[in-house]
C-alpha positions as CSV (number, residue, x, y, z in Angstrom):
1,M,-18.1,-8.3,26.3
2,S,-21.6,-9.7,26.5
3,S,-22.7,-12.4,24.0
4,H,-25.6,-10.1,22.9
5,L,-23.2,-7.2,22.1
6,F,-20.9,-9.6,20.3
7,K,-23.7,-10.8,18.1
8,I,-24.6,-7.2,17.2
9,I,-21.0,-6.4,16.3
10,F,-20.7,-9.6,14.3
11,A,-23.9,-8.8,12.4
12,I,-22.7,-5.3,11.6
13,F,-19.3,-6.6,10.5
14,S,-21.0,-9.3,8.3
15,F,-23.2,-6.7,6.7
16,L,-20.3,-4.4,5.9
17,I,-18.2,-7.2,4.2
18,L,-21.2,-8.9,2.5
19,P,-21.2,-6.7,-0.7
20,E,-17.5,-7.3,-1.3
21,S,-17.9,-11.0,-0.7
22,I,-20.8,-11.3,-3.1
23,S,-18.9,-9.3,-5.7
24,A,-15.9,-11.5,-5.4
25,Q,-18.1,-14.5,-5.9
26,D,-19.6,-12.9,-9.0
27,L,-16.2,-12.4,-10.5
28,K,-15.1,-15.9,-9.6
29,Y,-18.1,-17.4,-11.3
30,A,-17.7,-15.2,-14.3
31,R,-14.1,-16.2,-14.7
32,E,-15.0,-19.9,-14.4
33,T,-17.7,-19.5,-17.0
34,V,-15.4,-17.7,-19.5
35,N,-12.8,-20.4,-19.0
36,I,-15.3,-23.2,-19.8
37,L,-16.9,-21.5,-22.8
38,G,-13.6,-20.3,-24.1
39,S,-11.8,-23.7,-23.7
40,D,-10.5,-25.6,-26.7
41,S,-12.8,-28.5,-25.8
42,L,-15.8,-26.4,-27.0
43,K,-14.2,-26.1,-30.5
44,G,-14.7,-22.3,-30.7
45,R,-18.5,-22.8,-30.1
46,G,-19.0,-23.1,-33.8
47,Y,-20.6,-25.7,-36.1
48,A,-17.7,-28.1,-36.5
49,H,-17.6,-31.1,-34.1
50,N,-20.7,-29.8,-32.3
51,G,-19.1,-26.9,-30.7
52,D,-22.4,-25.0,-30.5
53,K,-24.1,-27.9,-28.9
54,L,-21.4,-28.4,-26.2
55,A,-21.8,-24.7,-25.3
56,A,-25.6,-24.8,-25.3
57,D,-25.6,-27.8,-23.1
58,F,-23.3,-26.0,-20.5
59,I,-25.7,-23.1,-20.5
60,R,-28.7,-25.4,-20.2
61,R,-27.2,-27.1,-17.2
62,E,-26.5,-23.8,-15.5
63,F,-30.1,-22.7,-16.0
64,K,-31.3,-25.9,-14.5
65,K,-28.9,-25.5,-11.6
66,F,-30.3,-22.1,-10.9
67,C,-33.8,-23.6,-11.1
68,L,-34.9,-21.3,-13.9
69,K,-38.2,-22.1,-15.5
70,N,-38.5,-22.9,-19.2
71,F,-41.0,-22.6,-22.0
72,N,-42.7,-25.6,-23.6
73,S,-40.9,-28.0,-21.2
74,S,-37.4,-27.3,-22.7
75,Y,-34.6,-24.7,-22.3
76,Y,-34.0,-25.1,-26.1
77,Q,-35.6,-23.4,-29.0
78,E,-34.2,-25.3,-32.1
79,F,-33.9,-23.9,-35.6
80,E,-32.0,-24.7,-38.8
81,T,-29.4,-22.8,-40.7
82,S,-26.9,-23.6,-43.5
83,V,-23.2,-23.2,-42.6
84,N,-19.8,-23.7,-44.2
85,T,-17.3,-25.4,-41.8
86,F,-13.6,-26.4,-41.7
87,P,-13.4,-29.4,-39.3
88,D,-10.4,-31.1,-40.8
89,P,-6.7,-30.2,-41.0
90,Q,-5.8,-27.5,-43.5
91,S,-2.5,-27.0,-45.3
92,V,-1.1,-23.9,-47.0
93,V,2.5,-24.2,-48.1
94,I,4.5,-21.3,-49.7
95,N,8.1,-21.9,-50.9
96,G,8.2,-25.1,-48.8
97,K,7.1,-23.3,-45.6
98,E,3.9,-24.5,-43.9
99,L,1.8,-21.5,-42.8
100,E,0.0,-21.5,-39.5
101,A,-3.8,-21.2,-39.7
102,G,-5.2,-18.2,-37.9
103,K,-1.8,-16.5,-37.5
104,D,-0.3,-16.6,-41.0
105,Y,-3.4,-17.0,-43.0
106,L,-7.2,-17.4,-43.0
107,L,-9.6,-18.8,-45.5
108,D,-12.6,-16.8,-46.7
109,P,-15.3,-18.4,-44.6
110,G,-17.3,-19.4,-47.7
111,S,-14.3,-21.2,-49.3
112,P,-14.8,-24.6,-50.9
113,S,-12.2,-27.4,-50.8
114,L,-9.2,-27.3,-53.1
115,K,-6.1,-29.5,-53.3
116,G,-3.0,-29.2,-55.5
117,S,0.1,-27.2,-56.4
118,F,-0.5,-24.0,-58.2
119,D,1.5,-21.2,-59.8
120,V,0.6,-17.7,-58.7
121,I,0.0,-14.6,-60.8
122,S,0.2,-11.4,-58.8
123,V,-1.7,-8.2,-59.5
124,T,-1.2,-4.8,-58.0
125,A,-3.9,-2.2,-57.2
126,D,-2.6,0.0,-60.0
127,E,-3.0,-2.9,-62.4
128,I,-6.6,-3.6,-61.2
129,L,-7.4,0.1,-61.9
130,D,-6.0,-0.3,-65.4
131,N,-8.7,-2.4,-67.2
132,A,-6.5,-3.5,-70.0
133,K,-3.7,-4.7,-67.7
134,F,-6.1,-6.4,-65.3
135,V,-8.0,-8.2,-68.1
136,N,-4.7,-9.5,-69.5
137,K,-3.7,-10.8,-66.0
138,L,-7.0,-12.4,-65.6
139,R,-7.0,-14.1,-69.0
140,V,-3.7,-15.9,-68.3
141,S,-4.7,-16.9,-64.7
142,S,-6.7,-20.0,-65.8
143,G,-5.6,-23.0,-63.8
144,Q,-3.5,-20.8,-61.5
145,L,-4.1,-18.7,-58.4
146,I,-4.3,-15.0,-58.7
147,A,-2.9,-12.9,-55.8
148,V,-3.8,-9.3,-55.0
149,L,-0.7,-7.6,-53.5
150,P,-1.1,-5.4,-50.4
151,F,-2.1,-1.8,-51.0
152,N,-2.9,1.2,-48.8
153,K,-6.5,2.4,-49.3
154,S,-5.6,5.9,-48.2
155,N,-3.5,6.2,-51.4
156,F,-6.6,6.0,-53.6
157,S,-9.7,8.1,-54.0
158,K,-13.2,6.9,-52.9
159,E,-14.1,6.0,-56.4
160,Q,-10.9,4.1,-56.9
161,N,-11.4,2.1,-53.7
162,E,-14.9,1.3,-54.8
163,Q,-13.5,-0.1,-58.0
164,L,-10.8,-2.0,-56.2
165,N,-13.4,-3.6,-53.8
166,G,-15.6,-4.5,-56.7
167,V,-12.9,-6.3,-58.6
168,I,-11.7,-8.1,-55.4
169,N,-15.2,-9.2,-54.7
170,F,-15.5,-10.5,-58.3
171,L,-12.3,-12.5,-57.8
172,K,-13.4,-13.9,-54.5
173,Y,-17.0,-14.7,-55.2
174,H,-17.9,-14.8,-59.0
175,P,-18.0,-18.2,-60.7
176,Q,-16.6,-16.6,-64.0
177,N,-13.3,-15.8,-62.4
178,P,-11.0,-18.1,-64.5
179,S,-8.4,-18.7,-61.8
180,K,-8.6,-21.7,-59.5
181,G,-8.8,-19.3,-56.5
182,T,-7.7,-16.0,-55.1
183,I,-5.0,-14.9,-52.6
184,I,-5.4,-11.7,-50.8
185,L,-2.1,-10.5,-49.3
186,T,-2.6,-8.0,-46.5
187,N,-0.7,-6.0,-43.9
188,D,-3.8,-5.8,-41.7
189,K,-4.8,-7.8,-38.7
190,L,-6.3,-11.2,-39.6
191,T,-10.0,-11.3,-38.5
192,W,-12.4,-14.1,-39.4
193,A,-16.2,-14.6,-39.8
194,G,-18.8,-17.2,-40.4
195,S,-20.7,-18.1,-43.6
196,V,-24.0,-19.6,-44.5
197,R,-22.8,-20.1,-48.1
198,Q,-20.1,-21.9,-50.0
199,H,-18.6,-19.9,-52.9
200,P,-17.5,-21.3,-56.2
201,K,-13.8,-20.9,-55.5
202,P,-11.6,-20.5,-52.4
203,T,-9.9,-17.3,-51.2
204,I,-6.8,-17.4,-49.0
205,I,-6.0,-14.3,-47.0
206,I,-2.3,-14.3,-46.1
207,H,-0.5,-11.8,-43.9
208,S,2.5,-10.4,-45.8
209,D,4.8,-10.9,-42.7
210,S,4.5,-14.6,-43.2
211,L,6.2,-14.5,-46.6
212,D,9.9,-15.3,-47.1
213,G,10.6,-13.9,-50.5
214,S,8.3,-13.6,-53.5
215,L,5.1,-15.6,-53.9
216,K,5.5,-17.7,-57.0
217,S,3.7,-20.9,-56.2
218,L,1.4,-22.4,-53.5
219,K,0.6,-25.9,-52.4
220,L,-2.9,-26.2,-50.9
221,D,-5.0,-28.8,-49.1
222,I,-8.1,-27.0,-48.1
223,K,-11.0,-29.1,-46.8
224,S,-14.4,-27.6,-46.1
225,S,-17.7,-29.1,-45.3
226,F,-20.9,-27.3,-46.3
227,I,-24.0,-28.3,-44.2
228,E,-27.2,-27.2,-45.9
229,K,-29.5,-27.9,-42.9
230,Y,-27.8,-27.7,-39.5
231,T,-29.9,-27.8,-36.4
232,T,-28.7,-25.5,-33.7
233,Q,-30.5,-23.8,-30.8
234,N,-31.3,-20.8,-28.6
235,V,-31.1,-21.5,-24.8
236,I,-33.9,-19.8,-22.8
237,G,-35.0,-19.7,-19.2
238,F,-36.8,-17.3,-16.9
239,V,-37.4,-16.3,-13.3
240,E,-40.9,-15.4,-12.2
241,G,-41.1,-11.9,-10.8
242,K,-43.2,-10.2,-8.1
243,N,-45.1,-8.4,-11.0
244,T,-45.9,-10.9,-13.8
245,D,-47.5,-8.3,-16.1
246,S,-44.2,-7.1,-17.5
247,T,-40.9,-8.7,-18.6
248,I,-37.3,-7.9,-18.4
249,V,-35.1,-9.6,-21.0
250,F,-31.3,-10.2,-20.8
251,I,-29.7,-11.6,-24.0
252,S,-26.3,-12.6,-25.2
253,H,-25.0,-14.8,-28.0
254,Y,-23.0,-17.9,-27.0
255,D,-21.8,-19.0,-30.5
256,H,-18.5,-18.0,-32.0
257,L,-16.5,-18.8,-35.2
258,G,-15.5,-22.3,-34.4
259,M,-12.3,-23.6,-36.0
260,L,-10.2,-23.5,-39.1
261,G,-9.0,-27.1,-38.7
262,P,-7.7,-28.3,-35.4
263,Q,-4.7,-26.0,-35.8
264,A,-6.8,-22.8,-35.3
265,I,-9.6,-22.6,-32.7
266,F,-11.4,-19.3,-32.3
267,N,-12.2,-19.4,-28.6
268,G,-14.1,-16.1,-28.5
269,A,-13.4,-15.3,-24.8
270,N,-14.5,-11.6,-25.1
271,D,-16.8,-12.3,-28.0
272,N,-18.9,-13.6,-26.5
273,A,-18.1,-15.9,-23.6
274,S,-17.9,-12.7,-21.5
275,G,-21.4,-11.6,-22.4
276,T,-22.7,-15.1,-21.7
277,A,-20.9,-15.0,-18.3
278,M,-22.8,-11.7,-17.6
279,L,-26.1,-13.4,-18.6
280,L,-25.4,-16.4,-16.4
281,S,-24.2,-14.2,-13.5
282,L,-27.5,-12.3,-13.6
283,A,-29.5,-15.5,-13.9
284,K,-27.7,-16.7,-10.7
285,H,-28.4,-13.4,-9.0
286,Y,-32.1,-13.3,-9.8
287,S,-32.6,-16.9,-9.0
288,E,-31.5,-16.0,-5.5
289,N,-33.2,-12.6,-5.3
290,K,-36.7,-12.5,-6.7
291,P,-36.9,-9.8,-9.3
292,N,-39.6,-7.1,-9.6
293,Y,-40.7,-8.4,-13.0
294,N,-40.6,-11.7,-14.9
295,T,-37.0,-11.9,-16.1
296,V,-36.1,-13.9,-19.2
297,F,-32.5,-15.0,-20.0
298,I,-31.8,-15.9,-23.7
299,A,-28.5,-17.2,-25.0
300,F,-28.7,-17.0,-28.8
301,G,-27.1,-19.3,-31.3
302,A,-26.0,-18.4,-34.8
303,E,-25.4,-14.7,-34.1
304,E,-22.1,-14.9,-35.9
305,L,-23.9,-16.3,-39.0
306,G,-26.1,-13.2,-39.3
307,L,-28.3,-12.8,-36.2
308,I,-30.2,-16.0,-37.2
309,G,-31.1,-17.2,-33.7
310,S,-32.5,-13.9,-32.6
311,K,-34.4,-13.4,-35.9
312,Y,-35.9,-16.9,-35.4
313,L,-37.0,-16.1,-31.8
314,T,-38.6,-12.7,-32.6
315,E,-40.5,-14.4,-35.5
316,N,-41.5,-17.3,-33.2
317,P,-41.7,-15.8,-29.8
318,L,-42.1,-18.0,-26.7
319,F,-43.8,-15.1,-24.8
320,P,-45.4,-11.9,-25.9
321,L,-42.8,-9.4,-27.0
322,S,-45.2,-6.6,-26.2
323,N,-44.8,-7.5,-22.5
324,I,-41.1,-6.6,-22.6
325,K,-40.5,-3.6,-20.4
326,F,-36.8,-3.4,-21.2
327,L,-34.1,-5.6,-22.9
328,I,-30.3,-5.5,-22.5
329,N,-27.9,-7.3,-24.8
330,F,-24.5,-8.2,-23.5
331,D,-22.0,-8.7,-26.3
332,L,-18.3,-8.0,-25.4
333,A,-18.3,-7.7,-21.6
334,G,-14.7,-8.6,-20.8
335,T,-12.8,-5.3,-20.5
336,G,-14.1,-1.8,-19.5
337,D,-10.9,0.1,-18.9
338,E,-12.6,3.0,-20.8
339,G,-16.1,2.3,-19.6
340,I,-19.1,1.0,-21.6
341,Q,-20.9,2.0,-24.8
342,I,-24.7,2.1,-24.9
343,V,-26.2,1.4,-28.3
344,N,-29.7,2.9,-28.4
345,G,-28.7,5.3,-25.6
346,S,-29.9,8.3,-27.6
347,V,-33.1,6.4,-28.6
348,Y,-34.1,5.7,-25.0
349,R,-32.6,8.8,-23.4
350,E,-34.5,8.6,-20.2
351,Q,-33.2,5.2,-19.4
352,F,-29.7,6.2,-20.5
353,D,-29.7,9.2,-18.2
354,E,-30.8,6.9,-15.3
355,L,-27.9,4.5,-16.0
356,V,-25.5,7.4,-16.0
357,Q,-26.9,8.8,-12.7
358,I,-26.6,5.4,-11.0
359,N,-23.0,5.0,-12.3
360,E,-22.1,8.4,-10.8
361,E,-23.9,7.8,-7.5
362,L,-22.2,4.4,-7.0
363,D,-18.8,5.4,-8.6
364,L,-18.6,2.3,-10.7
365,L,-17.4,2.5,-14.3
366,P,-14.9,5.1,-15.8
367,N,-17.5,6.2,-18.4
368,V,-20.9,5.5,-19.8
369,K,-20.9,6.6,-23.4
370,I,-24.0,7.2,-25.5
371,R,-24.6,5.9,-29.0
372,G,-27.5,5.8,-31.4
373,A,-29.2,2.8,-33.0
374,A,-26.9,0.2,-34.7
375,C,-27.9,-3.2,-36.2
376,N,-24.7,-4.9,-35.0
377,S,-25.9,-7.6,-32.6
378,D,-28.9,-9.6,-31.5
379,H,-30.8,-6.6,-30.0
380,C,-31.4,-5.5,-33.6
381,M,-34.1,-8.1,-34.2
382,F,-35.9,-6.8,-31.2
383,D,-35.4,-3.2,-32.3
384,Q,-37.3,-4.1,-35.5
385,K,-40.2,-5.3,-33.3
386,N,-40.2,-1.9,-31.3
387,V,-38.9,-3.6,-28.1
388,P,-37.1,-1.0,-26.0
389,G,-33.6,-1.9,-25.0
390,F,-29.9,-1.3,-25.0
391,Y,-26.9,-3.1,-26.4
392,I,-24.0,-2.6,-24.1
393,Y,-20.3,-3.4,-24.8
394,T,-17.2,-2.6,-22.8
395,L,-14.4,-0.3,-24.1
396,G,-10.6,-0.3,-23.9
397,G,-8.2,-3.0,-22.9
398,I,-7.3,-6.0,-25.0
399,Q,-8.2,-5.6,-28.7
400,A,-8.4,-9.3,-29.7
401,Y,-11.5,-9.8,-31.8
402,H,-12.6,-12.5,-34.3
403,D,-9.1,-13.9,-34.1
404,V,-7.2,-16.7,-32.5
405,Y,-5.9,-14.4,-29.7
406,D,-9.3,-13.8,-28.0
407,R,-8.6,-16.4,-25.3
408,P,-9.6,-16.7,-21.7
409,E,-6.1,-16.4,-20.3
410,T,-5.7,-12.9,-21.9
411,L,-9.2,-11.6,-21.0
412,P,-8.9,-9.3,-18.0
413,L,-12.6,-8.9,-17.0
414,T,-11.4,-5.5,-15.8
415,E,-14.8,-3.9,-14.8
416,F,-17.0,-7.0,-14.7
417,E,-17.9,-6.6,-11.0
418,D,-18.9,-2.9,-11.3
419,Y,-20.7,-3.6,-14.6
420,H,-22.7,-6.3,-12.9
421,K,-23.6,-4.0,-10.0
422,L,-24.7,-1.3,-12.4
423,I,-27.1,-3.5,-14.3
424,I,-28.7,-4.9,-11.2
425,E,-29.2,-1.4,-9.7
426,F,-30.6,-0.1,-13.0
427,I,-33.1,-3.0,-13.4
428,D,-34.1,-2.8,-9.8
429,R,-35.0,1.0,-10.2
430,L,-37.0,0.5,-13.4
431,K,-40.5,1.7,-12.9
């Protein structure tokens, strides 16, 4: 075989295996990114022990490694928020048994500190709905804890459930609740959140499976730290395109719920280390392949506190929002067994149909489902500024969400490669 013919065959062979090789590299990089962002060392990417700053610094370093440009000589856009945190060890003891944070119980994210041993007065849903009985229970709860026993919402009418919710919210949040705090016993999955407020009294949500016998007394050592002005940041970089008149924007939020003491770290692998991995994978791709348009990559802080980072950016833009040709928000990108859901799909039907067509042509994801507008992630702040875009999240697979089980080792990244290919092809075809 001549050397010339060998070179031709080698070139053809290399071309055929190149897409698979690149795809494998994308998945490897995504897995490494999720492992880093979802590690215990980043403290759940919350606001205790600088978890948010550790995550932001990792993203900044990746942007710099990819030679992304920045605005105003910095990859950071800083802003302030209030936040309630739980950096120190917590203790909840029932009948001499120490409960495990995150698995047996959660604290309402706005809970203040409370320490001591307390008797518990229990109240049923039926007693709550009987005003006389409830008021009597409430009257004698002074200096004690009041516990709402588990109930099935389906057993009550819409009006009764509204009354139950109203009373429970009074117990949890109103300063005139005479008890020292509230216990909510539940059979439901324990899911947590963040809070920019600290309430007058604590609420402990306890899974009923963790109880051995009746709940008569409780020993607490709850320690919270409310920070009125906490400085956090968005992380922003961009790649200059062939056409600089229009801008493509990719966004994800990098923050998560942080920690409920060192015993419970909310790693947030799917929510949203996975979406940030997609953002960084695309930043890597377009740093190596010049895009058609200026392409901006934004990792938002404080999404879990109420879309605060994206609200700040849209009110203090670093580039004209009117130049945005299309925006895509990646939040929950770690599964895909049942395809992806496109929020705003029915709003921007032409772009949605194009996405579906590409997916069918390339035989990528199992399904591309349409959905209307929903203010449930950072894209919402751009929707309110009339910026066209999608919020995309993966469907099926592991159901861990806002709990201690959303960890890198259990996140499959089932369709990450095909999802990545679909987005690149969609953006490359945008006219």
